BALOBA-1460 file (C-alpha; in Angstrom, 3 decimals):
// residues 32
<rec num="1" residu="m" x="9.024" y="-10.946" z="1.468"/>
<rec num="2" residu="e" x="5.628" y="-11.846" z="0.125"/>
<rec num="3" residu="i" x="4.058" y="-10.588" z="-3.089"/>
<rec num="4" residu="r" x="1.445" y="-8.665" z="-1.077"/>
<rec num="5" residu="q" x="4.169" y="-6.798" z="0.822"/>
<rec num="6" residu="l" x="5.999" y="-5.914" z="-2.372"/>
<rec num="7" residu="k" x="2.787" y="-4.755" z="-4.041"/>
<rec num="8" residu="t" x="1.991" y="-2.604" z="-1.003"/>
<rec num="9" residu="f" x="5.471" y="-1.071" z="-0.978"/>
<rec num="10" residu="l" x="5.326" y="-0.239" z="-4.680"/>
<rec num="11" residu="t" x="1.876" y="1.297" z="-4.351"/>
<rec num="12" residu="v" x="2.945" y="3.503" z="-1.435"/>
<rec num="13" residu="a" x="5.994" y="4.600" z="-3.429"/>
<rec num="14" residu="r" x="3.845" y="5.385" z="-6.460"/>
<rec num="15" residu="f" x="1.265" y="7.447" z="-4.567"/>
<rec num="16" residu="l" x="3.729" y="8.877" z="-2.010"/>
<rec num="17" residu="s" x="0.941" y="8.454" z="0.523"/>
<rec num="18" residu="f" x="-0.009" y="5.636" z="2.871"/>
<rec num="19" residu="n" x="-3.613" y="6.821" z="2.900"/>
<rec num="20" residu="r" x="-4.018" y="6.882" z="-0.896"/>
<rec num="21" residu="a" x="-2.197" y="3.556" z="-1.276"/>
<rec num="22" residu="a" x="-4.465" y="1.926" z="1.294"/>
<rec num="23" residu="a" x="-7.560" y="3.222" z="-0.491"/>
<rec num="24" residu="h" x="-6.236" y="2.015" z="-3.852"/>
<rec num="25" residu="l" x="-5.460" y="-1.466" z="-2.503"/>
<rec num="26" residu="h" x="-8.700" y="-1.640" z="-0.472"/>
<rec num="27" residu="y" x="-6.735" y="-2.116" z="2.774"/>
<rec num="28" residu="a" x="-7.163" y="-0.413" z="6.119"/>
<rec num="29" residu="q" x="-4.454" y="2.219" z="6.478"/>
<rec num="30" residu="s" x="-3.343" y="0.678" z="9.776"/>
<rec num="31" residu="s" x="-2.546" y="-2.608" z="8.004"/>
<rec num="32" residu="i" x="0.003" y="-0.850" z="5.830"/>
């Protein structure tokens, strides 16, 4: 597992939303 994947997972868990996590990380939602 890469750092980026772990950071993404933790952000999704924190926001409880893929959409909000993607916006926070400046990623496209489909990449999450």
